[in-house]
N, C-alpha and C positions, 0 to 999 in steps of 0.2 A: 738361608744359606743353605749351602748343598755340596754336593761332590765337586762341581766345576769351580765354585769359590774357592774351595780348599785348594784345588789345583793352582788355581792362579796365584793365590798366596804363596804357594811353596815355590812355584816357578820365579815369581818376582822376587823373592829372596834370594835365590839361586843366582840369577843374574846380576842383582846388585852387590853380591859378594864378589862378582867376577870383574865389577868395575864398569857394567854394563847398564845403561840406561832402559828402563821398562816401561814403556808406553802402553797403557791399557785404553782400548776404545771401544765405548759401548752406547747403545742409543739413549736418548734422554728420555724417550718415550717406550717403555717396554711393550713387546708385542710377543704372542706365541707362535708368529708366523714371519715371512719375510714381510718388511716394509715393501711398499708399491715403488716399482721402478722409477715413477715421476719423482720420487723423492732423492734421487740418487745425487744431486747436489745441495740441494737445500734443507736436508734432514739435519736437525740438532744433533750432536754427538757429544758426549762426555768425555774429555782426556782426564787420565789419572796418570801421574808421574810418579815412579817410585813409591806407589801406595798413596800420594797424598793427591787431593782433588785439585785440578788446576782450574776447569773452566767447562763451558760448553760452546761449540761453534759449529757453525754450518759445513758439513761435509766437504764443500768445494773448499773453503778455507784452511782446512787440514790437509787436503791433497796439494794445495798450492804451497804452504809452508814445508811439506816434507819434501816436495820436489826440490823448494829451495836449498834445503838443507843436504839431499843427496847431490847437489851439483856442486856443494862445497867438501865433497868426498866424504861425507858423514856415510857411514856403511850401516844397512838395515837389513833385519829379517823379517819376515811377517810370520805370526802363528794365529791360526783360527782355531777358537775353543767354542765358540758357539756364534750362531748367525741369526737367531732369533731377534726380530726387531730391526736388522741390518738390511739395506739393499746390498745384493750380489755384486750389483754396478760400481758401489763404492769401493767394495773390496779389490774389485779389478782396477779402480782408478789408483788406490793406494799402492798397491802392489807396483804397478808400472810407475808411479811418479816417484816412489822411495828406490826403485832400483834394485828391488830387495834380492840378496845373494842366495837365499834359501826362503821355501815357504811350505809351512807343516799345516797338516788339518788333521784335527784330533777326532775320532770318531767316540765321543763321550755319549753318543747315542745315533740315530738314524735319520736325523733331519736331511741330510745330504739326498735322500733317497725319498723322504715325504713328509709333508708338513706335518702329519702325525707322527710324531718323533720316535715314539715307542713301536710304530709298525702295529697298533692296536686298531683292529677293523671296529669303527664307532666306539673306539675306546674301552672295549670288550675283550677282544680275542685277537691273539697274534695271526696277522695276515699272510706273513711269509714275503711280502712285498711283490706281489704279481704284476705284471705289465700293467702300462698306465691306461691301457684300452681296454683291459678286462672287465668282464662283468662284476667280479669283486669289487673294483673300484668305484662301480657305478652305484652300488649300494652303500658305499661308505661315506660318513659326512666330509671326509678329506679327499673324496675321489674328484669333485668337480675342480678343487683348486690345486689338485697334485699336476696337471699336465704343464700349467704354466711354471709352477715351481721347479718340476724337473728340468723344464727346458732352460731355464734362469741357471740352476745349478749347472747345467751341462755347457753353457757359455763360459761360466766361471771357471770350472776346471779345465776348458780347452785352451782358455788365456793364462791361467795361472799354472805352473808347473809343480803342481803339489806332490809332497811325500806325505802319504797317508800314515798317520801314527794311530794306533790301536792299542788301548790298555789292557787287552786281552787276545788270545789267539781265537777265541769264540767270537768276539765281536768283529774281527776281521773276517772270519767265515761268513757271518750272516751278512755283512755289508758286502762282501764279493757276490753273494747268491742275489741279490736285489740292486746292484749298482753295476752301470756299464760305464761311470764316469773315467775319463782319462787322467791318470796320475804316473808319476816318474817312479815312485818305488812304495813299497810298503814296510812297516816298521811294527813290530809290538814292543812295545815298552810301558810294564805294569807300573802302576802309581806306587805300590809299594809290595813288599815281599813279607813274608810271615816267617818267623824264625822261632819254632817252639822249644822251651827250654827242655833239657833232658830227665831234670828231675821236678818234683813238685817243688810249686812255688808257696812259701810259707805266707806269704801275704794274701793268698787266695782264701786261706781258713775255711775250707770247705764244711757245710754242713753235715753232720752224718746221719740225720734223719729230717725228718719234716717234709712239708708239702712239696711237690715238685714246682720248680718255678721257672715260668716261660714268660719269654719277653719279646716284644716288638721294638726294633730300632730306627730312627731315622725318621723319614717324612710320612706322616699317616694319612696317605692318599691309596685312592682304590688301585691304581697300577701298582703300587707296591704291594697290595695284599692286604691293606688295612680294613677293609670291609670283610673279608674272610677271616681275619684275627678277632675282630668283635663278633664275628658268628660263632667261632670257636669256644669264646668266652661264655657267650650265651648258652650255647648246648652244654658244656660243663658245669654251668651254674643250674640248669634243668636238672642235669644229673644228682645235684646236691652236692657236688665235689669241689666247689669254690671255697677255698678257707681250710679244708680239710686235708684234701688230697692234692689241690693245685692252687699256686697264686700266679696271678697275671700282672704283667710290667710293661710300662710303656717307657723309652728311654727317648728324650727329643726337646724340642722347644715349641712344641705346638699345643695349644689347649683343645680339650674336648671333654664330653660331659658323661663318660661312662664310668660309675662308680666302681664297678668290680675291679677295672685297672688301675693299679697303683702307678701315678705319674712321677717318673724322676727326671727333673729339668737338666739336660744335657746339651751344651753346643759346642762343637769342635772347630777350632780356627787354627790357623798357624802358631798362635800362641800358646795353645792348648790342645796340641795334637792328639794327646792320648787320653783325651777327657772321657770318651766313650768307653774304651778299654778299662779305664779305672773304674767307672761308675758300674758296669756289667759285673766287675771281678768282686767290687764292694757288696753287690745286693745278691752274690753267689748265685748267679743264675744257671739253670741246667740247660735249657733249650732256646734257641732263638729261632721264631718262626719268621721267615721272609720269603712269603709266597707271591713275588712278584709275577705278574701276567706277562710281562714282555722279556724279550732276552735281554737281561742287563750286561753291560757293557764291562763291569768291572765291578762294583759293588763295597764300597769301603765298610759298610756295615756289617756284610759278612766275614770280611777279614778282621774288623773288631769283635764281633762275636768269636770267632774262632781264637783271638790272641788272648780274649777273657776267660778260655778254658770252655766255653758253652759248646754244644751240640746244635749244628744247623737244621732245622727241619723245612724243607722247600719243595715246590713242585717242579715238572719236567719242564715249565716253559720259562723258567726264570732265567736262562742263560746261563753267565759266568757262577751265578751263586749256585746253581745246581752241579756245576764242575768242581766247585770247591767242597760241596756239601758229599761228594762222592767218597772222599777220604776221611771227613769229620763230621758225619751226619748222617741225614737220611734222606733221599728223593723219593716222594710218594706220587703215585699216579693220578690221584685225584684227591679234593678236599675229602671225601668220604674216606678214603684211605688214611689221612693224617688224623681224623677224629677217631676214627676206629682203633689206631694206633694209642692216642692219648687215653682212650678209654679201656685199655687192656693193660696187662700186667706188664708187657713189654716197655711202657712207659716208664715205669717205676724201677726196673729192671737196669734200663740203660741210663736213668739218672743217677742210680746208684753206682753204677759204674763208672760213670763221669766224677762221681765224687770221689771215688777210691781213687783215681788219677789224678785229679786235680792239678793237671798241668795247664798253665798259660805261656804265653808267647810274646815275642816282640815284633812289632810293625817296623820295620826299616822302609823310610820312604825314599823314593828317588827324587831328581830334580826337574822332572818332568821334562819340557823342550830342552832345558840347559844341558841334560844330559846327552840330547842328541846333537846339540848345537856347540859344544864345548869347545872343539877344537878351534872353531872359527873365530871364537872370542878368548882365547888365551890371552891372558894379559902378561906382557914381559915385565 
């Protein structure tokens, strides 16, 4: 599970509430890259209708049936949330056959720019999306595949009049700087907004003293900063401060073997959309470390940490996380700077300040594509 899956759950419910059928199409064979163009017609695709699994069918059969429905005056719009495992050619066929009255392309990541959707050169450092023929691409593991990838994306955007939708202004800025894809318009539509309460929340029940409580939320992957979080724990443990001055936590549904980190299982879904916020509040977390290596386009976990009253600690390359932390946390220039902060009295002082205020907030979720297309689908 992850951010895109949650977006789709929210979006599906919003359209169903409007009386609109929600057809989700995803590849039967998951891939981290585009499927080969030769799979355009024969690729097996899974159909889910209003949240219920229907069947798997060949791409060409889906296009044929969609075309038949469009000929019977059934109105379609098309929203692209992710293209991993699909062929761009199938999407072009689908939009054409459906006679879609609108087409949206969401910038949940930067897959339209490079098969390395985080824009991390060799999965390590942000590359800035240089030109396809650049030397920087030649030394990257994604460089060889990028030329064909970009060509296919260009053909898709040439044929489909996409409105590009970004969940943050930062995501749109990064996409503009690395993309020359043709599009009709640009929209910034955040997945949710944070409304902080004006007074302290009794349910937070903050501890007045005790160890500083530091947490990592979400997917424990290198690109998300998990490796650095583990390093922090090891360094603080070597100082002899784990247990006495600091306690470390992981909130999520992955398993790992680091004994110094307390794992709290959490899975956010449309049925329990505030699960992370509630868990972080209950554990009375002071700091949430989100050291993403790539410019995150939105970050649900950063919003959840802030809603739980925690301060966000992050780095300069984390994209929208860094923007959020500027008002409710700290952005550190390097890993060493963050480690030095935790070893200093500043960390204890800032944790005490947080506990004194103990303010939490509410996450108000949007309806994703339904917010953008609602006028088109108003039900009389």
